[in-house]
N, C-alpha and C positions, 0 to 999 in steps of 0.2 A: 504493500500500500504506500509506504513512504517513497519508494522509487517512482511509482506511478504519479504520486502527488508532485514530486520534483519535476518530472517531465512535463506535466500539465502546467506547472508554474512557469517553466522556461518558455513553453509555447505561448502562454498568455503574454509574457513580457515581449517576445518577438512580435506578436500580433499587435500589441500596443504601440511598439516602436514604429512598425510599418504604418499604422494609422496616423501617428503623429507626423511622420515624414510626408505623407500625402497632403496634409493640411498646409505645409509651408512650400510645397512644390508648385511651380506655375500651373495655372488652371488646366490648360490644354497641353502641357508638357512640350511646348514649342518655344523657340526663340527666333529672333530675326538675325540672319547672318550677314545681310547686305541690303542695299537699296538700289533701285533703278529710278532715275530722275529724268523727267522730260519737262521742257519749258513750255508753259501754256501761252504766255505772251511776254514780250519785253517792251519797255517804254521808259520815257524819262518821268519817273513816278516814284512816290514813296507811299507804301501801303502798310499800315499797322493794324488793320482790323479787317477780318473776313468772316462771312457768315455762310454756312452750308445750307442750301435750300433746294433739296433734290439734286437735279443735274446742274443747277446754277450756283456759282460761287460769287456771292455779292462782296463788294469791297468798298471801303471808303478811303480816300487818299488826300494828298495835298493839292494845292491849286484849285480848290473848290470842286474837285471831281469825285464822282461815285459811279458805280456801275456793276456789271456782273459778267462773268465768263461762263458760257454755256458749254458744259463738258460734252453734251450730245452733238451739238452742231460745230463745236470748236470755234465759236465766234465770241468776240468781246463786244459788249454793248456798253457805251459809256455816256454819261451826261454831266452837266455842270450846273451848279446852283449859283445864280447871280444874286448877290445881296449888296446893294450899293456898289462901292468900289473895293470891297473886302476880298482879300485872298484867303479863303477859308482852308484851314488844315484839319481835315477830318481824321480823328484817331480812334473813334469808337463807332460801333454799329451794332444793331440788334434787330430782331424781327418778330412779327406776329404772322398769322396765316396770310394776311392780306397786304401787310406793309413792311417796309424796311425803315429803320430810324437811324439817322446819322447826326453826329454832333462834332463841331470843331473844338479845338482847344483855344484858350485865351479869350480875351474880352472883345466883343460881347459874346456871351454864351448863346448859341442859336441851335435849337433842336428842331430838325426837319423830319416830317413824315413823308415817305416816298411810296407811292402806290406801286405794287409789284406789277399791276396790270398795264399801266401806261406811263410810269415814271413821273407822274404828276407830283410836285412837291408842295407841302404845306408847312409853314412855320407854326409849331405848336408850343414852343416855350422860348422865352428870351430873358436873359439876365445880364445886367450891366454892372460891373464892379471892377476896379483896377486889379483886384487879386483873383478874379474868376478864372478858373482853369479846370475844365471837366475832363476826366481821364478814361472812364469806362461806363458801359451800359449793358444791361441784360433784361430779359423778360422772364417772369415766372410762368406766365401763361398768356393767352391771347388778350387778356384784359389788364393784367397787372405787370408793371415793369419798374425798373430802378436805374438811375444814373448817379454817379458819384464824381466828386471833384475835390480840388484843394480847398482848404479852409479860407473863408473870407472874414471869419471872426474866430471863435474858440472851439469850433468843431468842423468836421469835414462837411463839404457841401453835398447834400443828398436830396435828390428830387424823385418823386414817385408818381406813377399814373395808376389809376384804378378803372379807367374807361377806354382801354385799348390804345392809349397814346394820344388821344384827342386833347387832353389837358394834363398838366404836370404841376405838382405842388411841392414846395421845398419844406423839408422837415425843420422844425425849430431846434436850436441847439440843446434845449432842455430834454429833447428826446434822444440825443446822441451822446456817446462818450466824449469828454473834452480831449482836445489834442494838446500836445506840448508845442512850445514855440519852435518852429523848424520841422515839424512833422507834417507830411503831405503825402502825395502819391505820384506815380509815374505813368504817363500815357504811352506805355511801351508796346502793348499788344492786345489791348482790350480785355485783359485778364486780371484786373484789380478786383473785379466782382466775380464770384462764382455762386450759382444758384442750383440747388438740388431740392425738388419738391418745394416746401415752404421755407427751407433753410437758405440763408444768405451769408456769405463771407465777404468781407472787404479787407484788403491788405494795404498797409501804409509803409512809408519809408522816410528817409531823412534822419533826423536825430533820434527818432524812435521807429522801430519796425514791429508793428502790432497787427493782430487780426481782430477785426470787429465782427461779431456774430449776431444774427437775428434768426430766431426759430419761427417767427410769425410774419414773414414777408415785410420786414421793415418797420414794424410797429414798435417793438422794444429791442434794445441792443445791449450786448456785453462786450468787453474788450479783453484780449488775452495777449500777454507779452510773448515774444519769440526770441530765440538766440541768434537770429540772422544778424550779420554785421550791420552796425548802425552808428550814428553819432555825427556823421557828416552829411552835407546837403545831397550828395549823390550816392548815398548808401541805402541799403534796406531791401525790402521785398518789391520786386518788379512784376512778379507773376505768381499765380496760384491756380491750382485745380484740385477738385475733390472727385474721387471715384464714386463715392456714395456718402451717406450721412456721417460716416466715421473716418474713412481713409482720405487723408489730404496731403498735399505736397506744396511747399512754397519755395521760391528760388529768386535769385537776383544777384546781389553782391555789391561791388563798388564800381560804378561806371567810369571812374577815373583810373582804376587799375583793372583792366579788362581780363587779365589772365589770372587774377587772384581766385583760387578755387577753395578757399578756406572760409567757413562761416557763411556760405552762400546757398546752402541747401538744407532743408529740414522737413521732417515727416511727422504727421499726427495720426493717431489711431483712435482718438476719442472726440472727433468732430471739431478739432481745432482748439480745445481747451488747453492742451499742452503740446509742445513741439520738441523734437530731438534733432540735433545736427546729424547729418549723414554724409558719407563719402567725403569727409574733410581731406583736403590736400590731394584729391583725385577727381577725375571727371572734368566737367566743363568749368570755366570761370564765369564771368558775368553772363547772364542769360536774360532774354527779354520775354520768352514764352516757354511754359512747361505744360504738357498735356498727357493725361492717361490714355493708354491704348484701349479702345473699346473691347469688351468681352475678355479682358485679361485678368479679371479678379482683383484688380488694383496692383498687379505685379509689374506691369510694363508701362514705361513712361518714355516720352520723347521730348527733347529740348532743342530749341533753336536760339541762336544768338551769336555773340562775338567769337565763340569757340567753334562754331559750326553746328552740325547736327549730331546729337548724342542720343544714345538709346540705353535703357536699363531694363532687364527682365526680372530683377530680384528686388523690386520695390525701392530702387534707388541706392542699394548698397554698392553696386559696381556699375560702371558705364563704359560703353564702347562708342568710339567716334565713327560715324558713317560718312561724314563729309566735312571739309574744312571751310565750306561756304559761310562767310561771316556776314553776308548781306541780307539774311532772312530775319524778319522781326516777329512774325506770327505764324501759327500753324493750327489747322483743325483737321480732324479725321473724318473721312467719308464713311469708311468701315474699318474693321480691325487690321486691314492690310494696305489701306490706301489713305493718304493724307494730301492736303493742299497747303502750301506755304507761300508766303509773300513777303516782300520787303522792298529793298532799294532796286528799282527799275525792272521788277519782274514778278511773275507768279509762276510757281512750279507745281508739278504733281510728283509725289513720292510714293513709290510702290515698294513695300517691305517684303523681302524674300525670306521665307521661312526655312528653318532647319529643325527637324524633329529631334528631341532629346531621347536618348535610350533610357529604358526603365532601369 
């Protein structure tokens, strides 16, 4: 009996170890080994925000321009918003089922609704202040959306719509966490805001690098400190993404020291309440955009920025460089093997090549 009990115990331990190993293994036991890149279009343009809408990739750009690239017809359709003599630099974009919304940085803040049907534009929000600078915009659903910007007083600028974007209202500072002097945000890739369900995360930079969190679509807010490099005007969090309500990743660094890869990446497993630095002194330096790979169980991420295109299949512990192209500012996935990225003078499509891991 004693011998049989010992054998059963060993089998139970081996079985338990095997189960534990499967939990931390990549969901589909695959990694990407390389990428294939094709250029969708080139132009004298700067694109920091793209939105995937079926076969159409909408973009907002500098020189008052916006438009979309049709993946099916391989054609680019572009338009320009004329507002007085202003040269608008659009750095944020978001969508509902019927409309695209674009917003430039700097004073005056002008939020435009663009009809997907005929590209007709309507000014739906305007704000004038010498400090105004809006960085990012997202929608929770077809009725409710949010945009955020730098502080003009003692809190971040946050505006919200509850009627599909037809009107926007600015939150009072007594509804938001107070900011430190020199704390703001960066309009790097339209990823200062992340929304998942009713949850919303906003990231900051400068003298403080924090995460602001709302569980009720912007009605109430909490703030959490992070270990990301901070303290100077061009340091902090430049980009964020959440795979689900718990798993999140923030990145950025020091824009004045582009190759510094210490203190610029952190991960959360509790919805942003706490953050741990990861891959210190390895992987990419300053980055402008981080995105989770769809259907990866939160294991796979891709980054674009000054270090090129980097990929991780183990939740950010290790990184592999797929390209040295430093001209890309933003990236979005179409599916778990295809992404579109854009930046200085171009938009590209990236196809990730899979390599199956052995059991």
